[in-house]
N, C-alpha and C positions, 0 to 999 in steps of 0.2 A: 932309372925314370921308370921301371917296371913296377916299383913300391907304390908310387902315387897312384897309378892306373888300377893296381889291386885295391889300394885303400878306397878309391871312389865307387867301385864296384860292390866292395862290401857294406859301404853306407847305404847305398841304394835299397840293398837286399834286406838290411836290417829294418829300414823305414817300412817296406812293403808287408814284412812280418808283423811289425807292430799293429799296422792298420787292420790286418786280417784277425788279429786277436781281439781287438776292440770291438769289431763287427760282431763276432762270435758272442762275445759277453752281453752285447746289447740284445741279440737274438735270444739268448738263454734267458735273459731277464724279462723280456717280453713273454715268453712262454710261461715262465713262473708267475709273472703277474696275472696272465689270463686264467691259468688253473686256480689261482687264489682267488679270483673274482667269482669263479663258479662255486667254488667251495663255500663263500659267503652267502650267495643267493640261494642254495640249496641245503643250508644248514638251519634247523629249527632254532628260533631264539630262545633265550632264557625264560623270558616273559610267557610264551606259548607253552613251554614246557611247564611251567608253574600251574597255568590255568588248567590243563588236562590234569594235573596232580590233584588239584582241589576237587575235581568232579570225580576223582577215585579211578581215573582211567591212566594213570603212571605206567612205565614200562615194568615196573616191579610188580604192578598189581595184576597185568594181563600178560607179561613175558613178551612185550612188543619188540624188545631189542633196540637196536640204533635205529634212528630215523633217517640217518644220511643216506641219501641215493645218488648213483651216479647219473650223468646225462643220458648216458646210454640206457641205464634201466629205466628211467622214466619215458623215455621214447618208445620202449617195448612193452608198456604196462597199461594197456586200454581199459582194464577192470578196475584199477585203482580208485579213479574218481567214485565209481558205482560204490565201493567198498567203504569208501570214506563219508559218502552220503548216508548209507545204512548206519554206519557206527555213529554218527552225529545224530542222528534220528533216536537212537537207542539211548544215547547219553542224555539227550533231552528230556526224553519221558522218563528216564531213570531219575533224573533230578527234580522233575515235577512230581512224582510219587514220593520222593524223599520229602519235598516242601509240604505236601498235603498231609504226610505223617506226622511231620514236626508240628503244624498247626493244629492237627486232631489231638495231640497230647495236651496242649493247652485248654482244650474245651472240657465240658464236663465228662462225667463216666460214661454216659450213655453213648459216646463216640468212640468207646475203646475198641469196640469192632472194627471202626473204620481205621483206627490206628494199625491194627493187626493187617488189614486188607491192604493198606499202602505199603506197610513195611515187608509183606510178602511180593508185592510187585516190585518193589527196589531190589530185593534178593533174587527175584527171577532175572532181573536185567544182568545183575553181577555174575550170577552162576552162568548165565549164556556166554557172557563174554571171555569168560576163563574156561570154557568147556574145550576139552583137548583138541576135538575135531575142528574147532574154529581158530585156536590159538594159532595154527598153522597160517591163517590168512593174514594175521597181523606180523608174523615173523618172517613171512615170505620177502625175497628181495624183490619181488615184482615180475620175475620172469616166470614164475610157477604157479600162479593163482589159480586154483582149481575152481573153474565155473560152477559146476555142480554143486561144490560145497558152497560156494557163495550163494547160490539160489536157495539152497536150505536154510542158511543163515538168514537171508532177507525174509523168507517165510516165516520163520520163527520170530523175527523182529516184529514183523508186521501184526502176527496174532498177538504178541504181547501189547503192542501199540493199541490195537483195537480194544482189548480189555481194560487197558489203562484207561483211555478217552471214555468207556462206558461207565466203568466205576467212577471216574470224576464227574461226569454229568449226573449220576445218581446221587452223588454225595456233594454236590455243588451247593444245595439247597442248606446243607447243615453248616456251611461256612458263611453263606450269603445272607446278613441279616434282614434285607430287604425283601428276599424270597421267603423267609421266615416269618416276616410280618405279613406279608400278603396271604401266605398259606393259613397263617391264623386267622386274618380277617375272613378268608373264604369259608374256613371251618365253623367260625362263629355264625356267618350268615345262614350257611346249610342248617345248622343246628335250630336256630332261630325260625328258619322256614320249616323245620319238622316239627318245632315245639308248636308254633301256629296251627299247624295242620292236625297235630295230637289234639290240642284244645279244642278246636273244631268239632273234631270226631268225638272227643270226649263229652263236649256239650251236647251234641246231637244224640249220643248213646244215652246219656242222663236224661234228656228230655223225653226219649222214648221209654226209659225205665220209669220215670215220674207219670208218664201217661198210662202206663199199662195198669192192668187189673189182675192181680195174682190168680191163678186157676182156683185155688181154694176159696177166695172171696168170691169169685164168681159163682162157685158150687153153692155157698151159703145162701147166696141171694136167689138162685134157681129152685134150691129145696125149699125155702121159705116162700116162694112164690108158688111152687107146687102145692104146699100146704094151703095158702090162700085160695087156691082154685077148687081144691078138694073140700075144703069146709068153708065156704064163703058167709054161712050165717055166724060163726064164731068171731069174725074178725071184722066184720062191717060196721059202720056207725050211721049208714044211710037210713034215713027216716026216723032217725032219735033226734031227741031235742038236744040243743047245745047246752053242755053242762055249764052252770052259771061261773063255775071257777074259771073258766078259760078266759072269761072277759072281766073278771074282778080286778080293779087296779090296786085294791090293797094285798094283794098276793104278789110273790116275787116271780116276773116272768123273765123266761130265756127264749130266745130265738136261734134255731139251729138250722141251718140250709145245707143239704147234703144228699148225694146220691150213693153214699157208702154206707151200707147198713151197720157194718161192724164198728165203724170210726163213729157213726151218730149214737150207738148204744153206750160205747166208752164214754162219750161226753156226758150222757145223762146218769149212767152207772157212777161215775166218779162224783159228779155234783150231789147226787142225791146221797151217796155215802157219807160226804163230808158236811151235808147240810145238818144245822142243829135242829131245825124244824121241817123236814123233808115235805110234810103235809101241806105247807105253804108255799111250795115250788110248783111252779106251771111251765112245762116244756112244750115250745111250739115248733115242731119238726116239719119241714117241707121240702118235698123231694120232687122228683119228675114223674110223670105217668108210668114209666117202665118200672120204676122201682117202689111205687106205691105200695103193691101188694106185699112185697118182701118186708117193708118197714111197718105195717100194719101188723102183720104177724109177729115180727120181733118184739114190738112194745106192748104185745097182749100175752105175751108167754109168761110174763113175770110180773109181780106186784113191786111197787118202787116206794113202800113205805108211806104211802097216802099221797105222794107226787102224782100230778096230772101230766100225761103225754099225749098231745094233740098230733096227729099224722096228717097232712095235707099234701096236695099236689100243687105243683105251680098253675096248672090249668085251672083249678078251682076259683083262681083270682083273675075274673074275667076281665078287670080293666089292664091286665098285663098284655097288651098287645102291641103288634108293630107300629100302629097308629099313634100311640101313647109312649111307648118305651123306646129310646134311640137305639140302644144295642139291639133289639130285634129287629129294627129297620135296617141297620148296618149290617147284620146277617145276610140279608138278601143282595148285598154286594158281592158279586163273584170274585173281585180281586181279594177282599177280606177272606173269602172262604179259601181261596188258594192260600193265601198267607198261613193260614191257621191249620189247615188240614192236608197239605201237600208236606208229604215227609221225605222227599228226597234230599239226600245229603247237601248237594251243591246249592239247593233253594233254601234250605233250613237253617243253613251256617253263613248265610251271605250277611246277616246282621247279628254279629255275635253278641252285641250289647243288648239286644232285645231277645237273645236266645231263650231265657228262661220264661218270657212272657207270650212265648208262640204255643203255650199249652192252650188248646181250645176252651179248657176249663175258665180262662180269664174272660172268655167271651160269652160263657154260659149264663143263662138268664139266673140259674141259680146263685151264681157269684154276684150278680148285681141286685139282688133281691134287698140286701141291706140298705139301698137308697130309697126304699118304698116302704119301710117300717110304719109310719104314722097311718098310712093308707091301708096296710094289711091288718093293723091292729087299732081301730079307730077309737076303741073304747079304754085304751090303756094309756097311761100318763108316762110311764117308763118301763124300758126293757133292757135286758142285758143280752147283747149280741156274743154268741160263741161260734168259732169256727170249729170244723168236725176234726181237725189234727190237734185239739188241745186236750188236756188233762186236768181237772179240777183237782185241787189237793187240800184247799180249806174252804170254811163257810164263806160264801160270797155275799150274805145279806149286808155286810158292812158298806157296800157299794150304795145301797140304797139310803144310807145315812149321809153320804156325803152332798154337801152344798156345791151345786153345780155353778153358782153365782151367773145363773141365767144362760150358761153356755149349753150347747146341744150335745157335744160328743165328750166324753170322759175317756181318755186314752194314756198309756204309757208311752213317754217320748223316748225315740231311740238314737238321737243325735249325740254325737261326741266329736269334740274337734271339728274338722271340716267334712265329716262323714254323716251321711243321712240328713242332708240339708235338702231344702227344696230344688236347689240347684241341680240336684243328682236325678231328680225324678221328672222334671219339666224342661222344655226347651226356650230358655231364656233368650235366645236369640231372636224369639218370635216377639214382635212389638207388643202385642195385647198380654202376653205373660209378663214381659218386663214390666209394663206399666201397672199390672195389678198386684204382683207379688214380690216378696223379698226373697232373694236367691239364699239368703243366710237362715231364713226361717227353719226352725226344728221340725223334723219329720216327727211321726207317731208312727204306732203299729195298729193293723188291723188284726183281729184273733180274740181279743177280749175288749169290747166297747160297751160303754153304758151310755145309752141314749136317754136324753129327756125329750120326749115325744112332744110334751106342750110347747117346749121353745123351738122344737123342729118346725112345729106347724106355724108359730109365730113369724119366723124368719122365712119360711117357705124354701128349705134348703133343696127340697126335691126340684124346684123350679130351676135353681141354679145349678144343680146337677144336669138337667136337661140342656141347658143353654151351652154348658161347656163340653159336652158329650156330643152334641151336635156340631158343634166347631171343629172338634177332633176327628171328624169322620176319615180324614186322610191321614191320620196319626202324626200331625205336624207339631201339635202342642205339647203332648207328653208321652211317656214310655206307654206300653200297653198294660194291661192289668186293671185293678181296682183301687190301688192305693193311689195313684197320682189323681184321680177325680175325686177320692175322697178328701185328699189333702187340699185340694181346690174347693171343694163344697163346704167344708168345714174349717176354711182358712182361719177365720178370725172367731170361731165359735166352739173351740176345742179347750177343754180343761185338761192340764196334765195330771196324771194319777202318779202315785208312788209307785217305782219300778217293782217292788215286791209283790205288786197285784199281778203281773205278767212277766214272766221270763221268756224270752224268745231264742231261737237258734238251735234247739234240739234236733232239727232236720238238716242242719249243715254245719254246725260248728262243735267240733268235738271238745274244745278246750273251756266249755262251760263248768264250773266249779260244782261239785255235788252240794256244797253248803248253800250256794245260791238257789240251786233247784229246790232244796229242801225248804228253804224259808218262802218260796213262792207260792203265792194262792193259785196261780194258774201257770202250767209250762206248756208251751206252744212248739210243737214239730213243725214249723215252716221251713221250708226248703224242700229240695226233692227227695231227701232220704226219709220217706214217711215211715212210721213204725210198723206199718203193715206189709211194707214191702221187704225184698230180700237185701235190699242195699242199706236197709237202716242201721243205725250205729247201735252195736250190741251193747253199749255201756248204758244207753238211754232206754231201750227198747223195753226192758223189765217195768218201767214206770207206766208204760202204756198197757202192757200186756196184762197185768194184775187186774185189771178192770175189764178183761175180755171175758163173756160169759161161755167159758170153755165146757161147763157141764151140760149146755143145750144139746141134744142129740144132733141137731142139724149142724152145729159147729163141729161136733167130734165125727160126725160122719164125713166131712169134707177135709178133715185132717188140717184143719186151719192151725197156722202158727208151728206145723211139724217142719 
């Protein structure tokens, strides 16, 4: 019976041992599962590793070693997040530099410098990451990160980030088309502003140059006046009877109104030189009281091959006073005086359109005498008006043979295309101008004008001139000067002459052909670059200079033309 008892005991013992083995196996499996889970959570994924590799920060590039860390290591690594953050900033800015360098390569050659700059920045980041002193930070197991090395690494990264951002900010406009367009617009606006300012200053300087009297020209006038004062009996015509030739309508009469003694003498010299019968020509020179003596001496010093030269002052014509002449009355207006005679830049350039007309000569009575020719020369039938800035190159007696068809003014027309039309000289927004005149009517030139004084008297052109000049006291009808009122006064009474009689532009247009000049009967230095000024055009100046009396001692003594 002992065997059965033994057998039962053995059976219970075997069952207990089997139970204990099963419990141990379950415990071991649980532990293995726990550590497997930890391994899963703290092992970088394949995708993360490939992302770092694409940025150039793989373990091979920087010697980082295995990234697997134990739970105990992470718990003892407080500097690790800081290191990761610094490294990420370095990676981001390194990638940004590489992106800008790649884009710069696609642009034009002028951005080659930017390519080099960004490539250098990219290399600086790479060199920093593989620097031996910092490799230990990435290879560390997290238990021995040197804080001082980390601080130095952080400092260098921040310095490079600062430089990178600065370079990107400066170079951004090279890549941003909108910024480029805006900068170009700003540049164009600034250049236009500078150009406008330069034009105004140039116009003002040109105005001053045109108004100025060269020292040598002033010297000639003073020396001639000195001679007049020293020997009055030689040059005065007072008390002498008027020579009949001065009022003989069968002769060829010229009117020259000037205060420039050299210029007036050039007109007379050139006309006489080219005249076929100079003894049949009479020149009526009118100047102001200040230059009367100098003019008298100049035209008494030489003979003109029988031609007569009469010299008078404006003041000798008593009817020319402010009660009769609108311009003289308007000269008493303070605002008009300020407009003409105030030379401050900010005032003189307010109206750039009228800039050239601000010259006080346009308001001088000498410039407006052309509207009083029938009253100044009551016994003459016809007269040729010449400006003092012209040169005569041919005999002009052919003008007296022209049939004027009842017209008053014979002049060369200057219009071509849409240029030099009435619309450019008058204010057609004014109802009176718009009603009376055609804006497309062709303008003509002053400088050489043949006037039929009998026809003038019949239609009373002077009265028309007075009417319109009085209406324009406030300068609302036309630009300043004498051409607009001339265009109005002789609107329907002008006969066009052949263009070869009068070639204009030698005082402003350098492109006039020499053939055209050679074929012209009269050439006109209209414009600011007068031939007696330093600003004259050199290619045209000899045409005028060859008629200057350089052999006169008064001219030589003043070094005129030197």
